[in-house]
C-alpha positions in Angstrom: 12.6 -69.5 62.6 13.7 -65.9 63.3 16.1 -64.3 61.0 18.1 -62.7 63.9 19.6 -65.4 66.1 21.5 -65.0 69.3 25.1 -66.1 69.4 24.6 -69.2 71.4 22.0 -70.6 69.1 24.0 -69.7 66.0 27.1 -71.4 67.4 25.0 -74.5 68.2 23.6 -74.7 64.7 27.1 -74.2 63.2 28.5 -77.1 65.3 25.5 -79.3 64.2 26.1 -78.4 60.6 29.8 -79.3 60.7 29.2 -82.6 62.6 26.6 -83.6 60.0 29.3 -84.2 57.3 29.8 -87.8 56.0 32.8 -89.9 56.8 35.8 -89.2 54.6 36.4 -91.8 51.8 39.9 -92.6 53.1 38.5 -93.7 56.4 36.1 -96.1 54.7 39.0 -97.5 52.7 41.3 -97.8 55.6 38.8 -99.6 57.8 37.8 -101.8 54.9 34.2 -100.5 55.1 33.7 -101.2 58.7 33.1 -97.5 59.3 30.5 -96.2 56.9 28.3 -93.8 58.9 29.2 -90.9 61.0 27.9 -91.4 64.6 26.8 -87.7 64.7 25.1 -87.7 61.4 21.4 -86.8 61.4 18.6 -86.1 59.0 17.3 -82.5 58.9 13.7 -83.6 58.7 13.6 -86.4 61.3 16.0 -85.2 64.0 15.9 -81.9 65.8 18.7 -80.0 67.4 18.5 -79.7 71.1 18.1 -76.2 72.5 
């Protein structure tokens, strides 16, 4: 990938990086482990970010 990215692509990647964080521990404890995975979580190798 190019080193110089346009603003729109950079913004998209930043959003994807933030949304890829795991569920906080307190949420898991509060829901008694019903919520374990984040719905927006993805693996960097298997899922690509839409352009």
